[in-house]
N, C-alpha and C positions, 0 to 999 in steps of 0.2 A: 505493501499499499504507498503510496505516494502522497505525502503529505497538502507539498506547494501545488496548488488553484485548486486543492479539493475544497468542496465548501462541506463546513464537518457545524453540527447540530449539538449542543449540551443542555441536556436540561437539569433544572437547579443547578445550572454557571453560575451564579452570579457570588458567592461564596463559597470556602472549603476549599475543596480539590477541584472543585469542578471553572472556581475563578482560576487556578496552577494551571489546571490542563488547557480553558481559553485562551490562558498567555502563552502558553508553550503552542500552543495550533499557530496560534496570531503568526511567533517569532519564526516557524517554519514553515512561513507562506502561505498557510490557509485563508479561506475566507472563511468566519466564525460570526455563528450566531448562538446567543445566550438567552435560553429561554428559564425567566423566572417568576413567580409570585409576586416578589418582593421586591418594588420599582424604585425604594431607595438605593435595594443594593445594586440593581443594575445601573442607575445613574453614577453611582462612583467607581461602577467596574467600570464603565465607558469613559473617565475619565485617569484609569491608571491602565489599560489594554488599550490605547487607540487604532480605531479602523474596524472593531468588532461592532457589530448587528446584535445592539440585545431589542425582545419582545416580550411583555409580560403576557405568559400565560401561563394560566393554571391546569397544569398535567391531571389532577385530581379529576377535573371538567372533563368528559368525553366531547363535547357539545366545543369548548374553548381550543380543545386539542385541533382537531380535525379544522377550524376556524383558522387560526393560527397558521397551520400548516398551509394552506391552498393559500394563505396569503405570505407566508416564507415564500413557495414555489414559483408566484407573481412575482413578487418585486429580487429577491436573489438570485434562486434557481435551485436547481435537484439538488437534494442532502446526498452528498459523497458516504459521511461518517455521522451513522448518529449515536451520538453515548447516550443514555439512560441514567444519569448520576440523579435525577433529583428525589429524594427520601426525609420520613421521619419516622421518629422515635418518640414511644410513650415513655421507655424506662421504667413502666412499674410491672406489679404481677397481675395474672389474670383477671381475679377479682379487682382486684384498686383499680382497673384501666377503664374508667367510660365505655361505654357502647360506640358511642361516634367518634373518640380517638381510634377505637381498632378499626373500623369503617374509614376513618380516614387515610390509616395508615394501610391499609391495602388498596383505598383509589391511587395513593397516591407513589406505593412501596411495588404495586404489582400489576393494576389495572392499566396505569398509564404505560407500560409496553407495550399492552395490547394495540394500546388507541397511536401509537407515534407508528408503532411497526407498522399498522396497518395505513397508516399514513402515508409513510414514506417507502417501502419495502416494494411496493406496485413499481415506484420508477428506476427499483434497482433491479429489478429482473428484468425491466426491460431492454434498459440497458447492459444488462448483466455486465454489473459492477459496482461494490458499494461496502459498506463494515458497520456491522451492527455491534455496538457493546453493552453489555449489562453489570452495571456496579453490586452489586451480589454483595458477601458479607461474607468472613469468619461465620456468622449465625447463623448463616443462612448449610452451616455444613455438623453444625453440631448445636442444639437446645443451649440457651444457656436464661438459668435464674434470671429474673426480672425482665427479661426479651421475648416475651409468649408471643409477643404480636409481630416485632420486628421479626424473630426468628423465621416465624410461619411464612413472614411475607418473601426473606431471603430466601428457605428452602423453595417457593413458589418459584422465584424469577430465577432461580438455577436450575430447576425444572425447566421450563420456560426457554430460556436459549439452550437447552442440549434437545428441547423436544424442535426448535426450532431452527440449531442446524443440522437435526434430520431431516428434515423437510427438503432444507436447501440443496442436504445432499441428493437427496431421492430426486429432485431436479434437475441433477448435473449444475446444477448454478456457480457459480463465481463470487455470488455474494458471500463474504465471510463473518462470520462471529468470536464474539473475544466473550469470558465470562470473567470480573474478575473480583477476589476472595479475600477480601483482607481485614486484616484484626483489627482494632481499635484505631482511629485516626483521630490524631492532636485537633481536632476541628471544634466547638464549640458543640456540636451537636451531642457527642460522647464526651464531654467536662463533665469531671469526678470522677470518672473509670477508672480502674488500675489494675496491675499485672503485677502479679506473684512472682515469678520466672522473666522477665525484663529481657534479659539472655534469650532465651526460648521467644518468648512471645512479648519484644517492645510494642509502646505505645509507638506506630508512625505516624513519622514527620509527613505533616501532608504536600511540600512543596517535591519532596523525595518521590511519593508515594504516586503525584500525577505524573512527573517522570516515569516512571516505572510505565503506567496502562497506559502513557503515549508510544513509551517503545515496544510493548508488545504489540498494539493495534498497526506499528511500522512493520514488524515482524511477522504480525497475520500467527499470532501466536493464540489458537482456541480457549486457552485456560492459562490466568496468571493467581495464584495464590501466594501469598504475602504475610509474612515470611513462610517460610519454606518448614518451621516447627507444625503448620497447620494444617501440612498434608497427614501429618500423623491422624488425624481424623477418622482417615478414611480405615488405617487400620485395628483406629480402637474402637470400630464398629462390629469390628471379626469377634472382637469378646461378647460374652453374654452381658446384660444392661445392668447387672446388679454391679459389675466390673467395671463398666464402661462410668457409673454415677461417681466412682469409690474415684478412680483417677482423674475426672472432670473435677473433684474435688482438691485433688492433691495437684493438680497444677493450676488452683486456683479462680479456674473457669463459673464455677457458682458462685463464686463472690467478687468480679470481679465486679456488680455496679450494684455493692453495697453503700456506696458511697457517690452513685451518678447523681451528677446534679442535670447535667442538661444547659439546652438556652435554655432564659428565662422565659420568650415565650415562642411558644412549640404550636407550628398551623399545620 
């Protein structure tokens, strides 16, 4: 995948790793479009990353996604690289999480992927070129206490990427996919999370993580899991659930959210 002269759309790209990915894509010569619901953050991004196009879009609203997609394709062009990065987290237990928050988590973290892919994949198939990137999570590989709705949503998009990849393969399409499963990243979204073994499971730097994601896209990697120790979740699933639970406790996974603060305002 060549980034230069490509049109890249990043959802939820006004802050966090989304903003860093937008900056790097722009520096590599791409035409970058950022969707976000936060207009203030979008204006701030425009001042720090010259030349990008920002559009307010509520990815939880299917109609808004389809409308903004139509406007984007009319005014900017056909998207070459779609990075589904938008995400929210409640950070509470199942019984503590309001119903509306659970629904919102799935609208943003899961269903939005369907709407954006349905909006932009047809053009990619027609051109037989394109790349769809799914930002999932290590919490989409192993359930985490205090992240039931978030983990479930990330398990879902991990499966979504896999099924989509199989569909594209069966069509013999040149459109590529990449799923990204990072551990906690040092953004406001996961403020307060902790790790028991920082050498094995470090809290990831947002700028370095964004760079690794862009590198994975350029290398057309099907899957990026960071840090490498997260790959151990594959082997942990070979153990009986009781053993898996004990190991999750030992590695601190089930206590990582004990001091979670998150953003002051979660939308």
